[in-house]
N, C-alpha and C positions, 0 to 999 in steps of 0.2 A: 474566326470571322472571315467572311468572303465579301468582296465588294465589286460593284460594277458601276461604271460611269458612262453615260451616253452624252456626248458633247456636240455642240453646234447644231442642235436640233430645233425644229419647230415643234411645239407641244400642244396637243389637244388634251385638256385635262378631264374630259368627260362631262363637264358642266358648263364651262364658259362658252360664250358665243364667238370668241375669236381665239386664234392661235397666239401663243407666246413663244419667245425664243430663249434659249439657254441650255443648261445641262440638267440631266436627271441623274441623281446619285442614289445608289442602292447599297445597303449593308444587310447581310444575312436575310435576304429575301424580302426586305421591306424598303420602301422609298423613304429616304431621309431628307432629301433636298430637291427642290424643283425650281428651275429658272435661274439659279445662282451660277457662280463661276465653276469651272471644272475642278474636280478634286482628285487626288491620287486614288487609284483603285487597282485591284488585281487584274481587271480587264477594262479596257476603254473602247467604246464604239464611236467612231466619228460618223454622225448622222447628218452631215452637211447636205442640204438639198432634200432631206427626208423629214418625215413627221412621226413623232412618237404619240401613240394613242394608248388608252387602256386596252388590255386584252379584251377581245370581243366575247360576248356572252350570248349563247343560243339557249333561250328559255324553253324551247320545245324541240328536243333532239332525241331521237330514239336509237339508242345503241343496239337494242335487241330487235329493231325493226329491219331484219335482214332480207325481207322480201315484201311483195305486195299481196301475197296469198297468206292470210293470217292463220288459217288452219295448218298450212305447211310449216309456218314458224313454230306453232305450238306443238307440232308432232316431232320436231327435231330434238335430239338430246340437248339438254341445257349446256353441256360442255362444248358442243359444236357451236351453238348460238353465241356463247360467251367468247369463243375464239374469233368468230367473225366480228363480233362487237368490238373486240380489241383493235382490229384493223380499222373499223369505222371511226373509233375514237382517235386513233393515231392520225388519221387523215384530217379530222376536224381540227386537231391541234396544229397541224402543219399549215392550215389555212388561216390561223390566227385566233381561233376560238379557244381561249384559255380556261373557260368555264362553260359547262353545259348542264342544263336541268333535263332529266329524262322522266317525262310524265306518263310513262307506261312501260316500265321495265326496270332492269337493274336489280341487284340484290346485294346482300352483305358480302358475299364472296368476291364479286367483281369490285366492289368498293374497297375491300381490304387489299386486293392485288394492286389497285391503282395507288392507294395510300402508301403501300410498301415499295413503290417504284418498280414493280415487276413488268409494267408496260407503260409506254408513253401515252399520256391521255390528258385531256383537259381536266380541270377540277370537276368532279363528277357528283352531282346532286340528284338523287334518284327517289322515285316514289314506290318502287315495286310495281307489281301488276295493277293496272287500273281496275276499278270496281265497276261492274256492269250488272244491270238487271237481266233476267231471262228475256231473250228477244231484244236486248238492247244493243248499242253500238259495239260492245265488247263480246257479244255472242256471235261468233263467226260462222255458225252453222247455217246452211241453206234451209229453206222451209221444208224441203222433202228429204232432209238428211237425218239419219238416226245415229250418227256418230256422236260420241261424247267429247265435248271440248274440255277434257279433264286437266290438261297441263295449264300452267299459269305463268308462262314466261312474260307475256305482255299484258294480258287481261285475265280477270277472274270473274266468273258469274257468281254473284252473291245477292240473295234476296232476303229481306226482312231486317227489322231493326236490330235484333239481338245478334244475328249473324254478321251484320255490318260492323257492329261495335267490336266484336272479336277480331274481325279482319283488320280493322284500323289499328287496334292495339297491337296486333302481331307485327304489322309493318313498322310501327313506331318503335317497338321493342328491338327490332333488328337494325334500326338506324336510318329509316327512311327520312328524307328531308321534308316531304309533304305527302299528301294523299291525293290521288286522282280518281275522279268519278266520271262516268259517262252520263250526261244530263240531256242528251238529244240523240237523234239518229246521226249517221255519218256516211261518208262516201264509200268506204270499203266493206262495210257490213251489208248483208244482203236482204234482211227482212224488216228493217225499221225505216219508216219515212223520216226524212231529215228533220222536219219541223217539230215533231211531237216531243214534248218533255218526257224525260225518263226518271224513274224513281219517284216515290211519294214524298211529300214534304217531311213526313216523320222519318223516312229513311235518310234523306239528305241531312236533316238536323242531327240525326244520330252520328253521322260521319263528321260533320263540322264541329259538333260539341266535343267529341273525343279528340279531334286534332287540336282544337283550341286549348283543351285541358293540358295537353303536352307541349304547348307553346309552338305548335305547328299550324298549318293552314291547308285548305282544300282548293285544288284546281279542278275545273269542270270543262269537259268537252261540251260545247253548246254552240249551235248555229242560229236558231230562230229567236226573235224577241221573246216569245213566250217561254222558251227553255232557258234563256239567259236570265229573265226575271225570276223564274222558278228557282234558279240556282242562287242568285244573290240574295233573294228574299229569305233564303234558308241558310245563309252564312258562308257561301262560297266566296273566296277572295280573288281568284284569277279565272277569267274566262278565256279558254283556248279556242282560237279560230274566230268565232263571233261573226261570220260573214254576212248573215242576214240581219244584223243589227239595225234598228231604226232609232230616230231621234229621241222619242220618249224613253226608250230603254237605255240609251246612252246616258241620258240625264239621270236615270235611276242608278246606273253604275257609278257615275261620278259622286252622287250623294252617298252611296254605300262605301266609297273608297276602293272599289274593285279595279283591278288591272285588266286590260285587254292584251292578249298575246296573239297578234295576227301571224298567220303562217302562209303568206302569199306564195312562197316558193313552191309549196306542195301542189297547189292547184294548177299553177302555170306549168310545172313539170309533168304532172299527170295528163294535162290536156295535150301536150306535145308528144309525150313518150309513152303514155299509159297503154295504148293499144298494142305496141310492140312488146310490152312487158307483161301482157296477159290480163289486163283489166277487162272485166266482163262488161257487156252492154249496160247492165244495171249500174255498175260502178261508174262508167263513163257518163251516163245520164245524170247521176247524182253530182259528179264533179262539175258538169256544165252548169248545174243549178246554182252553185256557190262561187264559181270562178269569177264572174264579172263583179259580183257584189262585194268581194273582199276588200277592194280598194276603197269603195264608198264607205264601208264599215269603219275603216281607219279614219277617214275624213269626219264622219259623224262623231266618232269617239273624241277626236281632237277638239271639235267644235264644242262639245259638252264639257270638256275639261277632264276627261278620263285619262289616266296615265297609261300610255301605250308602250308596250315592250316590243321585243323582237323574237321570233321563233321561225323554224323552218319545217319541221314535221315530215322529213324526207325518208321514205322507206326504200329498202333494197338498193338497186343501182342508181336510184335518183339522188343518192347522198352527194354526188358530185355537183349538185345544183345549190349547195349551201351558200356560197358567196353570191350566187344569182339572187338569193333572197334579199341581200343588201341592195342590189340594184333595183329590185322591184319596190322596196320600201323607200328608197331614195326618190324614185319617180313619183311617189305619192306625197312624201313629207319634205323633200329636200335633204341635202347631205347632212347638214348640222343636226336637224331633228332626228333623222334616222340613226345617226351615230350615237346620239344621246340615248335613244331607245335600246341600242345594242350594248351600251356600257352602263351609265349611271342609273338609268331607269330600271333596267333589268337587275342591277345590283340591289336597288330598293325593293323590287319584287321579291328577290331572294332573301331579303333582310340581312344583307351582307354589305355594310357600309365600308368595309375594307377592300371591296372589289369595285371595278368599273370606274376608277378614278386614277389620275396621275397626281398624287398629293402626298405630302409627308404622312407617314403612318400606314399608308395603303400597302396591300400586298403588291409586290413588283411583278405583276402580270402585265406585260406590255406587248404592243405590236408596233413595229417600225415599218413604214411604207414609203416608197419612192414618191416624191412630190408632195402636193398639198391636196388632201382629200376633200376639202371644202370647195376649192375651185375646180378640181378635176376628180370627182368621186370615182371615176373608173379605176383609179389605182387601188380601190378597195376590193375589186373583184378581178384584178389582173392576175398574171401568173405568179406562182409561189416564189419564183426567183427574185421578185421585187419586194419581198417582205422578210423581216426578221422577227421571230417569235421569242419572247422572253417569258418564262414561267417561274415564279418564285425567285426571281433574280438570276436565273440561269438561262442561257440561250438554248432553246429547245432544238 
């Protein structure tokens, strides 16, 4: 048995509206006591003047998103992509993200390496390559290109009900946490308008029914009201991005019990840094279309009672903007609500009630930051020197 005690701490448990004070005690990677008196332990951390939070969860993090040119990613050997992904995951953990969901990448090999401790990484929940129709958001060919997008590191073009059923079954056989589909156009794809829904109702239902049968769920890339409604009406559980959401569609999401995963960091970062990183004029114009509406989408979702999570969707060198995503969501939601999104709400989205909380029985994934993030949220995106990351009861 190994134990850890964090004493003299202010505690945000992921759910409550106020901080409490006391100690957090951990035995063999699980929290056993919160708020009580200090207990003897193998290691004790004095957190006086600091706050203990649940480890942060990024529900839209692309380990294999090693650049902004998707065809370049798909043309690289998977061994190289995975090695770069390992560095991206290590950096995410150092920022305090102890769990990430990768909704367009990952595979059984990377998953096994992480579980065996071969590389430092957040807890890694992956979907495998996202599913896209021909000419959809996951088809990265230009209109005048004859190249075959044959590799499937991040996306796979699959058309037709039967083919989609096989693709879903194969992902779930290999251990995928969930399934990702492209249900509308997107910023980095070159031939699809952002607003138009993608896949037929029959194709989406084939994917969602297969996932549900295995106790899993489907996440959909979708921007416009028509594409969001198209997705949730056919069984999709989480809407990724959702920047062009309107009030009636937000109400429909709430009725369906769907989650929204906003990714404000991506559009802000691409707006500021995209041209230097090689974004084409088409991509820049698409990004401008959804940039300003992303914040309003979060407000509309909140007003309708939609559960709003937190994601970043940062590709290539933009990965260093991950904590900036917290700042952007705090600006919309306030610190308390944004922190709940990045902890307990995301845990509910992942169907992992043992994550995203500082509570007895929960996994001891914790983040200790200087000061009080509710009164001074800037400590959440401050330098790494001001934070201590604990994963499974061990200081990372």
